[in-house]
C-alpha positions, 0 to 999 in steps of 0.5 A: 026814492029820489030818481037820478039821471044817467046820460044825456039820454035822460034815462032815470034810475034810483038813487042807490042801485044794486052791484049784483056781482057778489052773488055769484063771482069775487067774494066768498063762494061758500055764501054764495046762494042763489034762492037768498040772492034772488029775494035780494033782488027782489028787494031792491026793486021794491025799494026803489034800487031800480039799477041792477048792475052784472056783466057776463064774466061774472061766474061766468055767465051764472049772474046775469042767469041768476038776474033773468029769473028776476027780469022774466017777472019784473023788467019794467022795474029795473034798469039793467045794466051790464058789461062786455069786453073780458073773456074768464080763463081757467087762470086768467081773465084777457080782453076782447073788443073785437067787434064780432065778439061783442055782437054775439056777446050782446045776443048771448046777454040779452038770452040769459038776463031774459030781456029784448033790451038792454038799458046800459051796456058798459065796455068792461075793458079796452082792449089794447089789441083793438082800436077802441073806436072799433069797439065802441062803434060796434056797441053802437051799433047795437044802440041802433039795432035797438038791443040797447039803450045807452053806452057806459065805459067801466073804469073800476080799479082805483086803488092805493092811497094815491090821490092824484087825478092822474090815476085817471088821465088815461081813461079821460083820453079814451073816453075823448075818443070813443065821444067822437063815435057815440056818446058816452051815457055813463061812466062806471068806477070806484068812489067811497070815502076811502077811495076819493081819486075820481074826484079829482078829474073822472068825476068833473069830465063826467059832469061837464058833459052830462055823463052819469057816474056809477060809483063801484065800491061805494062802501070799500068792498065791505070795509067801511060798514063796520062789520068785518073785523081785522084777522078773521080772513077771507076765503081764497076765493074771496078777491079780498084776500089779496087785497092790500088794504086787507091784511089784518095789519091794514084792516087794523090801521083803517078802523079810524075811518070806520069810527068816524063813519059810525060817529056821524050815524049816531048822530042821526039816531038809533038804527043809522049805519056806517055803511049808510053813512058812507053811502049818503057821502058819495050821493052827495058828491053830484046829481049825476052820481049812482052808489052802486053797492054790491050786496046778496043779502036782503037786510044789507039791500034794504039798509043800503036803499035807506041811505037815499033817504039819510040828508048829511049836514055840513058838519058831517061832510066836513068830518068825512073830509078830516078822516085819515087817507086809508092805508094799504101794505102795498104803498 
């Protein structure tokens, strides 16, 4: 698989990564199976999808424990990205950016992941009660201690049909502040055919500084695969059950986006899918961009990895640009 660079430290990863969150968090709990997920992670590493992305809050903790079972045997094959800064309670999630907590959380993640070093340690969310420079400074100490190789900023959350770059103005201001403390190695934010907001200002900010960009939710939480049917519904614990684009009405209204991706896929031959076109489009957004699609089954991991070899034509890209903007029931 093609390799891409994460940050000024020239850390190399496979062009398509693996988001591990669906294996134990935020998606249908009844479909989460540990052994199946382990096979999916191993398949990703076999295919060259070396970047595996997790967080201590996923589960909480169980996602890192699962990944650690693979890393115990295959640490050299993987680029490990995990996150800190969010605590999960019974009915709520709160940010914690206190330096002491960051240090303890890192040690706990290292134990769960069964590794001596985390390749990319990301701040999941900034704590409004703690100056971000203090949190980032504590994370920088972990790099100097040899527990972490690079630091990242997680800016996931672009939603709705807004295409204004102003959506990420606050994020960029915070990135400028922490950049004065220690270099930002990568930024993770939502980027897909139906959520292109990061292209306006956030991705250009990263490109200008050689900062890697991890494209979260590049398949639109599964919608862009074309495998989800309007009105089928979601389990109560599935985050899509409360997502404004996943009501039956909006899923039906957004079908032209999937139809357009399928038309492009058909031109590239039998077996090429809408999901692969969606991922290939993300890969064309820049040489520092690495899509990180979530998956928990071997077949989807294999399909996603193969997208790294799909080359879209100028005609394909022009057609994607003409697809209608995604609609949501909250807009």
